[in-house]
C-alpha positions in Angstrom: 24.8 27.9 43.6 24.7 25.8 46.9 26.0 22.3 46.9 24.3 19.3 48.0 26.6 19.1 51.0 25.1 22.8 51.9 21.6 21.8 51.1 21.7 18.9 53.7 23.2 20.7 56.4 20.7 23.6 55.6 18.0 20.6 56.9 19.9 19.4 59.8 21.3 16.5 57.9 25.0 15.2 58.4 24.5 11.4 58.1 26.5 10.3 54.4 28.2 13.6 53.6 31.4 12.1 53.4 30.0 10.5 50.6 29.3 13.7 48.5 31.5 15.8 46.3 31.6 19.4 47.4 30.3 20.8 43.8 27.6 22.8 42.8 24.0 20.5 42.9 22.2 19.7 39.8 19.5 21.9 39.6 15.8 20.5 40.8 14.8 20.4 37.5 17.7 18.5 35.6 17.0 16.0 38.5 13.3 15.6 37.7 14.0 15.5 34.1 16.4 12.4 34.7 14.1 10.7 37.1 11.1 10.7 34.8 13.3 9.4 32.0 14.7 6.9 33.6 12.0 5.5 36.4 8.6 5.1 36.6 6.9 8.0 38.2 6.2 11.7 38.1 7.0 14.9 39.4 3.7 15.9 42.0 2.9 19.4 43.5 1.2 20.3 46.5 1.0 22.9 48.1 4.9 22.8 50.4 6.5 22.7 46.8 7.4 19.4 44.5 8.7 16.0 44.8 8.9 12.7 43.1 6.2 9.6 43.3 5.9 6.1 42.2 2.4 4.9 42.2 1.8 1.1 41.9 -1.7 -1.1 42.1 -1.7 -4.2 43.0 -5.3 -5.5 42.1 -7.7 -7.8 43.9 -6.8 -11.3 45.2 -3.1 -10.3 44.2 -0.6 -13.2 45.4 2.5 -12.5 47.2 4.2 -15.8 47.4 1.4 -18.0 49.2 -0.6 -14.9 50.8 -3.5 -12.9 49.1 -3.2 -9.5 49.8 -6.8 -8.6 50.3 -7.7 -11.5 52.1 -9.0 -10.4 56.0 -9.4 -11.9 59.3 -10.8 -10.9 62.4 -8.8 -8.8 64.1 -9.8 -9.7 68.2 -6.6 -11.8 69.0 -4.4 -9.9 67.2 -5.6 -6.3 69.0 -5.0 -8.7 71.9 -1.5 -9.8 71.6 -0.2 -6.2 70.6 -1.9 -4.8 73.0 -4.4 -2.4 71.1 -7.5 -3.2 71.6 -9.0 -0.2 69.2 -8.1 -2.1 66.1 -10.5 -4.5 66.9 -13.1 -3.0 65.3 -11.1 -1.6 62.4 -11.4 -2.5 58.7 -8.0 -3.9 56.6 -8.7 -0.1 54.6 -8.0 1.2 57.8 -4.4 0.8 57.7 -0.9 2.4 56.4 1.5 0.3 55.7 4.7 2.3 56.3 8.7 1.7 55.6 11.2 4.3 54.8 14.5 4.2 53.0 17.3 7.3 54.6 20.4 8.2 54.6 21.5 6.3 57.4 20.8 4.3 60.8 21.1 7.0 63.4 17.5 8.6 65.0 19.1 12.0 64.9 18.3 15.1 63.1 21.1 14.4 61.3 19.4 11.6 58.9 16.5 11.7 56.9 13.6 9.8 55.1 14.7 10.1 50.9 11.9 7.6 50.3 9.0 7.0 52.6 6.7 4.2 50.7 3.0 4.3 52.2 0.8 1.4 51.0 -3.0 1.1 51.8 -6.0 -1.1 50.5 -8.9 0.7 48.8 -11.5 -1.5 48.3 -9.8 -4.5 47.9 -6.8 -3.2 45.7 -3.7 -2.2 47.3 -2.0 0.8 46.4 1.4 1.6 46.8 2.7 5.3 47.1 6.4 6.0 47.1 7.8 9.6 47.9 11.1 10.3 46.5 13.0 13.5 47.5 14.5 14.3 43.8 16.5 17.0 46.0 17.1 17.6 49.8 14.5 20.9 49.2 12.0 18.8 48.7 11.3 17.4 52.0 8.9 19.7 52.7 6.4 18.7 50.0 7.0 15.1 50.8 6.0 15.2 54.1 3.1 17.3 53.0 2.3 14.1 50.8 2.5 11.8 53.7 0.6 13.8 55.9 -2.5 13.5 53.3 -1.8 10.1 52.7 -2.4 9.2 56.6 -5.3 11.6 57.0 -7.3 8.7 55.4 -5.8 5.6 57.6 -6.4 5.2 61.3 -3.8 2.9 62.3 -0.1 2.4 61.2 1.6 -1.5 60.7 5.9 -1.3 60.4 8.4 -3.9 60.5 11.1 -2.4 63.5 9.1 0.5 63.0 9.1 1.5 66.5 12.5 1.3 67.0 13.7 3.3 63.6 10.6 4.3 61.0 8.5 6.5 63.2 10.6 8.2 65.2 12.6 9.2 62.1 9.9 10.5 60.8 8.7 12.2 63.7 11.9 13.6 63.8 11.5 15.1 60.3 8.4 16.7 61.2 9.8 18.1 64.2 12.4 19.8 62.2 9.6 21.7 60.8 8.0 22.6 63.9 4.6 20.6 62.2 2.1 18.3 64.0 3.0 14.4 64.1 0.4 13.1 62.0 0.6 9.8 63.4 0.7 10.7 67.1 -2.4 9.2 68.1 -3.0 6.2 65.5 -2.0 2.6 67.2 1.0 1.1 65.8 0.9 -2.6 64.9 5.0 -3.4 64.5 5.1 -6.8 63.3 8.5 -7.5 64.2 6.9 -7.9 67.7 4.2 -10.0 66.7 6.5 -12.2 64.9 9.1 -13.0 67.7 5.6 -14.1 69.7 4.6 -16.2 66.9 8.0 -18.1 65.5 10.9 -17.5 67.7 10.8 -21.3 68.5 11.0 -21.9 65.1 12.7 -19.4 63.1 15.9 -18.4 64.8 16.2 -15.6 62.4 13.0 -13.3 62.5 13.9 -10.7 59.9 12.0 -9.7 57.6 14.1 -11.6 54.7 14.0 -14.8 56.9 9.7 -14.4 57.1 9.8 -13.8 53.4 11.6 -17.4 53.0 9.8 -19.6 55.7 5.9 -18.0 56.4 5.2 -16.3 53.0 7.2 -18.2 51.0 8.3 -15.8 48.5 11.6 -15.1 47.2 12.6 -11.7 45.7 14.6 -10.8 42.2 18.0 -10.4 41.3 16.9 -6.3 41.4 16.8 -6.1 45.3 19.4 -4.7 47.0 20.9 -5.3 50.2 20.1 -2.1 53.1 23.2 -1.2 53.5 23.7 0.1 50.2 20.8 1.9 49.7 21.9 5.2 50.9 25.0 5.7 48.8 22.8 4.9 45.6 20.9 8.1 46.8 24.1 10.2 47.4 25.1 9.1 44.0 22.7 10.0 42.6 22.6 13.5 43.9 26.0 13.6 42.7 25.4 12.6 39.4 22.0 13.0 38.6 21.9 9.4 36.7 18.9 8.2 38.3 18.4 4.2 36.5 20.2 2.6 40.0 17.4 3.8 42.2 15.3 1.1 40.4 16.5 -1.3 42.6 16.0 0.7 46.2 12.2 1.2 44.6 11.8 -2.1 44.1 13.5 -3.0 47.3 10.8 -0.3 49.2 7.8 -1.6 47.5 8.7 -5.6 48.4 9.2 -4.4 51.9 5.7 -2.7 52.2 4.2 -5.5 50.3 5.4 -8.2 52.6 4.4 -6.1 55.1 0.6 -6.5 53.9 1.1 -10.2 53.1 2.4 -10.5 56.8 -0.1 -9.3 58.4 -2.8 -11.0 56.7 -0.8 -14.0 57.7 -0.7 -13.0 61.4 -4.1 -12.0 61.3 -4.8 -15.3 59.9 -3.0 -17.6 62.3 -4.2 -15.7 65.5 -7.8 -15.6 64.4 -7.5 -19.7 63.8 -6.2 -19.7 67.4 -8.6 -17.6 68.6 -11.5 -20.1 67.5 -9.8 -23.0 69.0 -9.4 -21.3 72.1 -13.4 -20.6 71.9 -14.6 -24.0 71.4 -15.2 -25.8 74.1 
């Protein structure tokens, strides 16, 4: 039976392999059984294979810190500041909020996204889909599901995604010679807007800093620093023990809910600016 390292190298992955033991990998069935027992999710099949899905619904008027997620504002000034006039007429339901957890920080073919989180509004509820690879061979099924979700959207929102998340995902689609499903979508990178809005007020514009100072929310003890996340996934591949992945799933979920909350806050701030500009 092929080792985990062998499976990863077959996908062109190299980042993080030093942390893997060169032993036969647990079967996907064994990993699935452990995931379903230890995590709140289920195994999903599509035409490209299987992957593990965690779904969470944040109901209408859900409050994330001081922000109500489903609250929407005119996007005229956001479109102006981001240089994306096409989003001006879009509804909140048109945006996909994306964040990834990866095996490393490089953007080459040696890194992949083992967890892809996508949030979108359906009606006024915020639906979060977290697509987890229980095994490296699940990647095609995971990417196929991402493609299906994005087909229902018209734009993407990230935090520093122009520099990392979207180029990485494009690399993974390229690895299979698949068309990039978000290639022509307008991309709102909230990090760039946060720098414009709060550079004088905040020395640090990381997502954690914005959560604390702008959204007025704090993560709980389940959270985990980003640098520790790749090793937790490799430990799961080595041992089959899924419980520590709960912290990674929590981290990713909060990142995405904070994206939606920050999008609302920035839209509101800019909409008020538009009102003042328009007044005589």
